[in-house]
C-alpha positions in Angstrom: 0.0 0.0 0.0 2.9 2.4 0.8 4.4 1.9 -2.6 1.1 2.7 -4.3 0.6 5.9 -2.2 4.1 7.1 -2.9 3.7 6.2 -6.6 0.4 8.1 -6.8 2.2 11.2 -5.5 5.3 10.8 -7.7 3.7 10.0 -11.0 2.1 13.4 -11.6 5.6 15.0 -11.4 7.0 12.8 -14.2 3.9 11.7 -16.0 1.4 14.6 -16.0 3.4 17.8 -15.4 5.4 17.5 -18.7 2.1 17.6 -20.5 1.7 21.3 -19.5 5.0 22.1 -21.1 3.9 20.3 -24.4 0.6 22.3 -24.2 2.4 25.6 -23.8 4.6 24.7 -26.8 1.7 23.8 -29.0 -0.2 26.9 -28.0 2.7 29.2 -28.7 4.2 27.7 -31.9 1.4 25.5 -33.2 -1.7 27.6 -32.8 -3.5 25.2 -30.6 -6.6 26.6 -29.1 -6.8 24.7 -25.8 -9.5 26.8 -24.1 -9.4 27.8 -20.5 -9.4 26.2 -17.0 -10.1 22.5 -16.8 -10.2 22.2 -20.6 -6.5 23.1 -20.6 -5.8 20.6 -17.8 -7.5 17.9 -19.9 -5.4 18.7 -22.9 -2.2 18.6 -20.9 -3.2 15.2 -19.5 -3.9 13.9 -22.9 -0.6 15.2 -24.4 1.3 13.6 -21.5 -0.1 10.1 -22.1 -0.3 10.3 -25.9 2.8 12.2 -27.1 5.4 11.4 -24.5 5.4 7.6 -24.7 6.9 7.7 -28.2 9.6 10.3 -27.1 10.3 8.2 -24.0 10.9 5.0 -26.0 13.2 6.8 -28.5 15.2 8.4 -25.6 15.6 5.1 -23.8 16.4 3.3 -27.0 19.2 5.6 -28.2 20.3 7.0 -24.9 19.2 5.3 -21.6 16.6 5.5 -18.8 18.4 8.3 -17.0 18.3 10.5 -20.1 14.6 9.9 -20.6 14.1 10.7 -16.9 16.1 13.9 -17.3 14.0 14.9 -20.3 10.8 14.5 -18.3 12.3 16.5 -15.4 13.3 19.3 -17.8 9.8 19.4 -19.3 8.3 19.5 -15.7 10.4 22.5 -14.8 9.4 24.3 -18.0 5.8 23.5 -17.2 5.9 25.3 -13.8 5.3 28.8 -15.2 2.4 28.0 -17.5 0.9 25.7 -14.8 0.9 28.5 -12.3 -1.2 30.6 -14.7 -3.6 27.7 -15.3 -4.1 27.0 -11.6 -5.0 30.6 -10.9 -7.8 30.4 -13.4 -9.2 27.1 -12.3 -12.7 26.8 -10.7 -13.2 24.8 -7.6 -13.1 21.1 -8.2 -16.7 19.8 -8.3 -17.4 17.3 -5.5 -18.6 14.6 -7.9 -15.2 14.7 -9.6 -13.4 14.3 -6.2 -15.7 11.5 -5.3 -15.0 9.6 -8.6 -11.2 10.2 -8.2 -11.2 8.8 -4.7 -13.3 5.8 -5.8 -11.0 5.2 -8.7 -7.9 5.1 -6.4 -9.7 2.7 -4.1 -10.5 0.4 -7.1 -6.9 0.4 -8.2 -5.8 -0.4 -4.6 -8.2 -3.3 -4.4 -7.1 -4.7 -7.7 -3.3 -4.3 -7.3 -2.2 -4.3 -3.6 -1.1 -7.7 -2.2 -2.7 -8.7 1.1 -0.3 -10.3 3.6 -1.7 -12.2 6.6 0.2 -14.4 9.0 2.8 -15.6 6.6 0.3 -16.0 3.7 0.1 -14.0 0.6 -3.3 -13.3 -1.0 -3.0 -12.0 -4.6 -5.6 -10.4 -6.8 -6.9 -12.1 -10.0 -5.3 -9.2 -11.9 -1.8 -10.8 -11.4 -2.7 -12.9 -14.4 -1.8 -9.9 -16.5 0.3 -8.0 -13.9 3.1 -10.6 -14.1 3.7 -9.4 -17.7 3.4 -5.7 -16.8 5.7 -5.9 -13.8 8.3 -8.0 -15.7 8.5 -5.5 -18.6 8.7 -2.5 -16.2 11.5 -4.2 -14.3 13.4 -5.1 -17.5 13.3 -1.5 -18.9 14.3 0.0 -15.6 17.3 -2.3 -15.3 18.4 -2.8 -18.9 16.7 -0.2 -21.1 15.8 -1.0 -24.7 15.6 -3.1 -26.9 13.3 -5.0 -24.6 14.6 -8.3 -23.2 12.3 -11.3 -23.3 11.1 -11.6 -19.7 9.4 -15.0 -20.2 12.1 -16.9 -22.1 15.8 -16.2 -21.7 17.3 -15.7 -25.1 19.6 -13.3 -27.0 16.9 -11.9 -29.4 14.9 -8.8 -28.3 11.3 -9.2 -27.3 8.9 -8.8 -30.2 6.3 -6.8 -28.1 4.8 -3.3 -27.6 6.4 -1.6 -24.7 5.9 2.2 -24.9 3.4 2.4 -22.0 5.9 0.8 -19.7 8.6 3.5 -20.1 7.1 5.9 -17.6 6.6 3.3 -14.8 10.2 2.1 -15.6 11.5 5.6 -15.0 9.6 5.8 -11.7 10.9 2.4 -10.7 14.5 3.4 -11.7 14.5 6.6 -9.7 12.6 5.3 -6.6 14.6 2.1 -6.3 13.1 -0.2 -3.6 10.7 2.5 -2.4 8.3 1.7 -5.3 8.2 -1.8 -6.8 7.6 -2.4 -10.5 4.1 -3.5 -9.7 3.2 -0.3 -7.8 5.0 1.9 -10.4 2.7 0.4 -13.0 -0.4 0.7 -10.9 0.4 4.4 -10.2 0.8 5.1 -13.9 -2.5 3.4 -14.8 -4.2 5.4 -12.0 -3.3 8.7 -13.6 -3.8 7.4 -17.1 -7.3 6.6 -16.0 -8.2 10.3 -15.9 -7.2 10.6 -19.5 -10.1 8.5 -20.7 -12.9 10.8 -19.5 -10.7 13.7 -20.7 -10.6 12.4 -24.3 -14.3 11.5 -24.2 -14.9 15.2 -23.3 -12.6 16.6 -25.9 -14.0 14.4 -28.7 -17.6 15.3 -27.7 -16.6 19.0 -27.9 -14.9 18.6 -31.3 -17.9 16.7 -32.6 -20.3 19.5 -31.5 -22.2 17.2 -29.2 -22.1 19.3 -26.1 -24.9 21.7 -25.4 -24.3 25.4 -24.8 -22.9 25.9 -21.3 -23.0 22.2 -20.5 -19.3 21.3 -20.8 -19.0 20.3 -17.2 -22.2 18.3 -17.3 -20.9 16.3 -20.3 -17.6 15.7 -18.5 -19.5 14.4 -15.4 -21.6 12.2 -17.6 -18.5 10.8 -19.3 -16.9 10.1 -15.9 -20.1 8.4 -14.7 -20.3 6.2 -17.8 -16.7 5.1 -17.2 -18.1 3.2 -14.2 -20.7 1.4 -16.2 -20.3 -2.1 -17.7 -22.4 -4.0 -20.2 -25.5 -6.1 -19.3 -23.5 -9.4 -18.8 -24.4 -10.2 -15.2 -27.6 -12.2 -15.8 -25.8 -14.4 -18.2 -23.1 -15.5 -15.9 -25.8 -16.3 -13.4 -27.5 -18.4 -16.0 -24.2 -20.2 -16.7 -23.8 -20.9 -13.0 -27.3 -22.4 -12.9 -26.6 -24.6 -15.9 -23.2 -26.0 -15.1 -22.2 -24.8 -11.6 -19.3 -22.6 -12.8 -19.0 -19.1 -11.3 -17.0 -16.7 -13.5 -14.9 -14.2 -11.7 -15.4 -11.6 -14.4 -18.9 -10.9 -15.9 -17.4 -10.4 -19.4 -16.2 -14.0 -19.6 -19.5 -15.6 -20.5 -18.9 -14.7 -24.1 -16.1 -13.3 -26.3 -14.9 -10.4 -24.2 -16.4 -6.9 -24.5 -15.0 -5.1 -21.5 -15.9 -1.5 -20.7 -13.9 1.3 -19.1 -13.4 0.5 -15.5 -12.0 -3.0 -15.7 -10.3 -2.3 -19.1 -8.2 0.3 -17.4 -7.3 -2.2 -14.7 -6.5 -5.1 -16.9 -5.0 -3.6 -20.0 -4.1 0.1 -19.5 -1.5 -0.1 -22.3 -4.3 -0.9 -24.8 -6.5 1.8 -23.4 -3.7 4.3 -23.5 -3.2 3.5 -27.2 -6.9 4.1 -27.8 -6.6 7.4 -26.0 -3.5 8.3 -28.1 -5.4 7.6 -31.4 -8.3 9.8 -30.4 -6.0 12.6 -29.1 -4.2 12.7 -32.4 -7.6 13.0 -34.2 -8.7 15.7 -31.9 -5.5 17.7 -32.5 -6.1 17.5 -36.3 -9.7 18.6 -35.8 -8.6 21.5 -33.5 -6.7 23.1 -36.4 -8.1 26.2 -38.1 -9.5 25.5 -41.7 -6.9 25.5 -44.4 -3.1 25.0 -44.1 -0.6 27.2 -42.3 3.0 27.0 -41.3 1.9 26.8 -37.7 0.2 23.4 -38.5 3.6 21.7 -38.7 3.9 21.3 -34.9 0.4 19.9 -34.4 0.9 17.5 -37.3 4.2 16.3 -35.7 2.4 15.9 -32.3 -0.4 14.0 -34.0 2.2 11.7 -35.6 3.8 11.1 -32.2 0.3 10.3 -30.8 -0.2 7.7 -33.6 3.3 6.4 -33.0 2.7 6.1 -29.3 -0.5 4.1 -30.1 1.4 1.6 -32.1 4.1 1.3 -29.5 1.5 0.8 -26.7 -0.8 -1.7 -28.5 -0.2 -3.3 -31.9 -3.8 -4.4 -32.0 -5.2 -1.0 -31.4 -3.0 0.4 -34.1 -3.9 -2.2 -36.6 -7.6 -1.3 -36.1 -6.9 2.4 -36.2 -5.0 2.2 -39.5 -8.1 1.3 -41.7 -10.3 3.7 -39.7 -7.9 6.6 -40.3 -7.4 5.6 -44.0 -11.2 5.7 -44.6 -11.5 8.9 -42.7 -8.8 10.5 -44.9 -10.7 9.5 -48.0 -13.9 10.8 -46.5 -12.3 14.2 -45.8 -11.0 14.3 -49.4 -14.5 13.5 -50.7 -15.8 16.4 -48.5 -13.2 18.7 -50.0 -11.2 19.0 -46.8 -7.8 18.5 -48.4 -5.9 20.2 -45.5 -7.1 17.7 -42.9 -6.4 14.8 -45.3 -2.9 16.1 -46.0 -2.2 16.6 -42.3 -3.4 13.1 -41.6 -1.0 11.6 -44.2 1.9 13.6 -42.9 1.1 12.5 -39.4 1.2 8.9 -40.6 4.6 9.4 -42.1 5.9 10.8 -38.7 4.3 7.8 -36.9 6.0 5.3 -39.2 9.4 6.9 -38.7 8.9 7.0 -34.9 7.9 3.3 -34.8 10.6 2.0 -37.1 12.9 0.8 -34.2 10.0 -1.1 -32.6 9.0 -2.6 -36.0 12.5 -3.9 -36.4 12.4 -5.4 -32.9 9.1 -7.1 -33.6 10.4 -8.6 -36.9 13.6 -9.8 -35.2 12.1 -10.9 -31.9 9.3 -13.1 -33.0 10.4 -16.6 -33.9 7.1 -18.2 -34.9 6.5 -18.0 -38.7 2.7 -18.2 -38.5 0.7 -15.1 -39.4 -0.6 -13.4 -36.2 -4.1 -12.7 -37.6 -6.7 -15.2 -38.9 -10.3 -14.9 -40.3 -13.1 -16.0 -38.0 -16.7 -15.4 -37.0 -16.8 -14.0 -33.5 -18.2 -16.4 -30.9 -21.2 -15.7 -28.7 -22.0 -17.5 -25.4 -19.7 -20.2 -24.1 -17.0 -19.0 -26.4 -14.3 -21.2 -25.0 -16.2 -24.3 -26.3 -16.3 -22.9 -29.9 -13.6 -24.1 -32.2 -11.1 -21.5 -33.6 -12.3 -22.3 -37.1 -16.0 -23.2 -37.0 -17.7 -25.0 -39.9 -20.1 -23.3 -42.2 -23.3 -24.1 -40.2 -21.8 -22.9 -36.9 -20.4 -19.8 -38.6 -23.8 -18.9 -40.0 -25.4 -19.3 -36.5 -22.7 -17.2 -34.9 -23.2 -14.6 -37.6 -26.9 -14.4 -36.9 -26.2 -14.1 -33.2 -23.7 -11.2 -33.5 -26.2 -8.4 -33.2 -27.8 -10.1 -30.2 -24.4 -10.6 -28.5 -23.3 -7.0 -29.1 -26.7 -5.6 -27.9 -26.3 -7.5 -24.6 -22.6 -6.8 -24.1 -23.0 -3.1 -24.8 -26.0 -2.9 -22.4 -27.0 0.7 -21.7 -24.7 1.9 -24.4 -26.8 0.0 -27.0 -29.9 2.1 -26.2 -27.8 5.3 -25.9 -26.2 4.8 -29.3 -29.5 3.8 -31.0 -31.3 6.8 -29.6 -28.5 9.2 -30.6 -28.3 7.8 -34.2 -32.1 8.0 -34.6 -32.0 11.6 -33.4 -29.2 12.6 -35.8 -29.8 11.9 -39.5 -27.0 10.8 -41.7 -26.1 14.2 -43.0 -26.0 15.6 -39.5 -23.7 12.7 -38.4 -21.3 13.8 -41.2 -21.5 17.5 -40.3 -17.9 17.8 -39.1 -14.8 15.7 -39.3 -15.0 14.3 -35.7 -18.6 13.2 -36.1 -17.8 11.3 -39.3 -14.8 9.7 -37.6 -16.9 8.5 -34.7 -19.3 6.7 -37.2 -16.4 5.3 -39.3 -14.6 4.0 -36.2 -17.7 2.2 -35.0 -18.4 0.5 -38.3 -14.8 -0.6 -39.0 -14.3 -1.7 -35.4 -17.4 -4.0 -35.5 -16.1 -5.5 -38.8 -12.6 -6.2 -37.5 -13.8 -7.5 -34.1 -16.4 -9.7 -35.7 -14.4 -11.3 -38.5 -10.7 -11.3 -37.5 -8.8 -12.7 -34.5 -5.3 -12.7 -33.3 -3.6 -16.1 -33.0 -1.0 -15.4 -30.3 -2.3 -17.0 -27.1 -5.6 -14.9 -26.7 -7.8 -13.1 -29.2 -6.4 -9.7 -28.3 -7.3 -8.2 -31.7 -11.0 -9.1 -31.2 -11.0 -8.0 -27.6 -9.3 -4.6 -28.1 -10.4 -3.6 -31.6 -14.0 -3.5 -30.4 -13.1 -0.4 -28.3 -13.2 1.7 -31.4 -17.0 1.0 -31.3 -17.3 1.2 -27.6 -15.7 4.7 -27.5 -18.3 6.3 -29.9 -21.0 4.5 -28.0 -19.9 6.2 -24.8 -19.6 9.6 -26.5 -23.1 9.2 -28.0 -24.6 8.1 -24.7 -23.0 10.9 -22.8 -24.3 13.4 -25.4 -27.8 12.3 -24.5 -27.4 12.0 -20.8 -25.7 15.4 -20.2 -28.9 17.2 -21.2 -31.1 15.2 -18.8 -31.7 16.1 -15.1 -29.8 13.5 -13.0 -28.4 11.8 -16.1 -31.4 9.5 -16.2 -33.9 8.9 -19.0 -37.5 8.2 -18.2 -37.1 4.8 -19.9 -37.2 2.1 -17.2 -35.2 -0.3 -19.4 -32.3 2.1 -19.7 -32.2 2.6 -15.9 -32.2 -1.2 -15.4 -29.3 -1.5 -17.9 -27.3 1.2 -16.0 -27.9 -0.7 -12.7 -26.8 -3.9 -14.4 -23.6 -2.1 -15.6 -22.8 -0.9 -12.1 -23.6 -4.4 -10.7 -21.3 -6.0 -13.3 -18.4 -3.9 -12.2 -19.1 -4.7 -8.5 -19.1 -8.4 -9.5 -15.7 -7.9 -11.2 -14.2 -6.2 -8.2 -15.4 -9.1 -6.0 -14.0 -11.5 -8.5 -10.5 -10.0 -8.2 -10.4 -11.3 -4.6 -13.0 -13.8 -3.7 -14.4 -15.8 -6.6 -11.9 -18.7 -6.8 -11.4 -22.3 -5.6 -12.1 -23.9 -3.2 -15.2 -21.8 -2.6 -16.2 -21.6 -6.3 -15.8 -23.6 -9.4 -14.4 -21.4 -12.1 -12.5 -21.3 -15.5 -9.0 -20.0 -16.4 -5.8 -19.5 -14.4 -6.3 -18.9 -10.7 -3.6 -17.2 -8.6 -3.1 -17.7 -4.9 -3.8 -21.4 -4.7 -0.8 -21.8 -2.3 -0.6 -18.6 -0.2 2.2 -19.8 2.1 4.4 -20.8 -0.7 3.6 -17.6 -2.6 4.7 -15.6 0.5 8.0 -17.6 0.7 8.7 -17.3 -3.0 8.2 -13.5 -2.8 10.8 -13.4 0.0 13.2 -15.5 -2.0 12.9 -13.3 -5.1 13.3 -10.1 -3.0 16.5 -11.6 -1.4 17.8 -12.4 -4.9 17.0 -8.9 -6.1 19.2 -7.5 -3.3 22.1 -10.0 -3.5 22.3 -11.5 -7.0 23.4 -10.1 -10.4 20.3 -9.2 -12.3 21.6 -11.0 -15.4 21.6 -14.4 -13.7 18.7 -16.7 -14.7 16.5 -18.0 -11.9 14.3 -20.9 -12.9 11.1 -21.8 -11.0 8.8 -24.7 -11.7 7.3 -23.6 -15.0 5.0 -26.6 -15.5 3.3 -26.8 -12.1 0.4 -24.6 -13.3 -0.8 -23.5 -16.7 0.3 -20.0 -15.7 3.0 -19.0 -13.2 3.2 -15.5 -11.7 5.6 -14.9 -8.9 8.8 -14.7 -11.0 7.5 -11.6 -12.8 5.7 -10.0 -9.9 8.6 -10.0 -7.4 11.8 -10.9 -9.2 14.4 -8.9 -11.1 16.0 -11.9 -12.7 14.3 -13.5 -15.7 13.6 -17.2 -15.9 14.8 -19.7 -18.5 11.1 -20.2 -19.2 8.1 -18.7 -17.5 5.4 -21.3 -18.1 3.7 -23.3 -20.9 2.6 -20.0 -22.6 6.1 -18.4 -22.7 5.6 -17.4 -26.3 4.2 -14.0 -25.5 7.4 -12.0 -26.3 8.3 -14.0 -29.4 9.9 -17.3 -28.5 8.5 -20.1 -30.7 6.2 -22.8 -29.4 8.9 -25.4 -30.3 11.5 -23.5 -28.2 9.2 -23.3 -25.3 8.2 -27.0 -25.5 11.9 -28.1 -25.8 13.1 -26.1 -22.8 10.1 -27.1 -20.6 10.7 -30.7 -21.5 14.4 -30.4 -20.5 13.8 -28.6 -17.2 10.6 -30.1 -15.8 12.1 -33.3 -14.5 14.1 -31.3 -12.0 10.9 -30.3 -10.2 8.9 -33.5 -10.8 11.4 -36.3 -10.1 13.8 -36.7 -7.1 17.4 -36.8 -8.5 20.9 -36.3 -7.3 22.0 -32.7 -6.8 24.7 -32.9 -9.4 22.2 -34.2 -12.0 19.8 -31.3 -11.2 22.5 -28.7 -11.6 23.9 -30.2 -14.8 20.5 -30.4 -16.4 19.8 -26.8 -15.4 23.1 -25.6 -16.7 22.5 -27.0 -20.2 19.5 -24.6 -20.4 21.5 -21.5 -19.2 20.0 -21.6 -15.7 22.1 -20.1 -12.9 19.8 -20.7 -9.9 16.8 -23.0 -9.2 13.9 -21.8 -7.1 12.7 -24.9 -5.4 9.5 -24.8 -3.4 7.5 -27.2 -1.2 4.7 -27.2 -3.8 7.1 -29.0 -6.3 6.3 -32.7 -6.7 10.0 -33.7 -6.1 10.1 -31.8 -2.8 6.8 -33.4 -1.7 8.0 -36.9 -2.5 11.2 -36.4 -0.5 9.8 -34.7 2.5 13.1 -33.0 3.4 15.1 -32.9 0.2 18.8 -33.4 0.5 19.6 -30.3 -1.7 18.3 -28.0 1.1 21.8 -27.9 2.6 23.2 -26.3 -0.6 20.7 -23.4 -0.8 22.2 -19.8 -0.9 18.8 -18.7 0.5 16.2 -20.7 2.3 13.0 -20.2 4.2 10.3 -22.6 5.4 8.8 -23.2 1.9 11.4 -22.1 -0.7 15.1 -22.5 -1.6 17.4 -20.8 -4.0 19.8 -23.5 -5.3 22.9 -22.5 -7.4 23.7 -24.6 -10.4 27.4 -23.8 -10.7 28.7 -23.4 -7.2 27.5 -23.6 -3.6 27.8 -19.8 -3.3 26.8 -17.0 -5.7 
């Protein structure tokens, strides 16, 4: 908890304050009209999380982490003068905003803070993804870029998107042991969370969807809707009644459509990429008509936004590319050559910025299979549906698509339909941003419905749908902000809002409580052995203080389908993380071969010299043995315990080359 509190206080200095310097630069030399008061604060927040990630990545790549940190500090110092002027003109913070901010911090704490009790460690369900986030943050903080593969020790760089992790890596680097990689990441996502209602607000304004004098009400409506999920809850209750399974997240009853609150908790890097795309579009729409020399800087900033989006989420960028291409053609058809030209130039800037990462992805991914495949999006019980359904099943799924989306969008389905009915086609095309909202929604639904990614999960289908969710939230907010109390008279809409709130409450409970032995559920489950987890965390923390970070520490990678503690608490990467260690680019064959070579060490009692020799052949320097390993259980008190360089009641760090490190 202390690390999260400290990170929450430190992140604005490095992560938010530099945005005010960028805002002042764009206002002075780029002609940006950022408005007054809270509107300018919103722009600064958006620029900080949309422009700076690309600059960060280049600075770390070609210089180092200290250089990137120094650049952010310089921007923060430059920002002090314009910030002073902005603060003097700010109105009092509305109480609802303070309430939502406090609630958001509490949500982050519930999701991310470990609970220790009497030598037992209770982890949140979010560690399923946090293991990756923390490992990447630690890697960048210690070794910079190109990114090392944190799940499979090898010489090639990781073929993965990493821009979002640069800021928490700088926080981790400067704070040392005061803020762990996990809490640096959590602090960053906390502040990035404010950028989502900010960009909803700015897009609504650029689209002309905010009533006269109702700017603040629209912002409050957008914030409120960020705490609303879809209408999934009844369907996981139906599943429980049918087969006895209780899902820890309401979105898991079908192919995932996850709304704002839990998306920011699970995948803030994807959400930051979405925000960067829309920020770039808003910058283009903010320009004066025609073309001027002052447009050069906003175009470069837009290109950096798009470059950041690619560097934070390949899947978001792949969806944004056809959306922006069609938007460009639409502007040309409308005679808006200046916007189309600016969009093309911004794309060139983005491509140049992303070139180092594109090279890393090409070099770092060993599998030759194409990462995207055609499909028809599954509906209920999606995990039972084959990846390539036959024609009959495909037709059934196709017919069910509208039903599935209507349920999963919940209140936003009604909000969007009412908006579209109230705004005829010509009105929806009235300005550039309105047309982009409609284009994004249509293209997003096509991509999410008929294409899937093939690397572990369907991240393309789960993330691309956000380009339809985003317009749905904007359209719904445009309706609600004109109504007293944000509520329509329609009882069905109110029920869907309540279901959305209840769905998020279920998800929060699922982070901590919905797991065996109390519930039957699907998917990887953390915290099944809390005493061993506590001991392994202590062992990794000892290793972080006493061992060279380049040494390889190998845990039991085959004990569970997914393994977490090495990335959550360790600085040293493993030889292999688990059975799904292909995430950063290792091939399935490489993973299978190494797992086959190392697994007998943890499964079968064998002489110490044989254990060490087998581990050395795979480049392993230390073995993390735990009492949950089958070999330990079979022997009771294993003879290798006398050779540990670190040992506690449930875990042992065993050297493979010598009795001492």
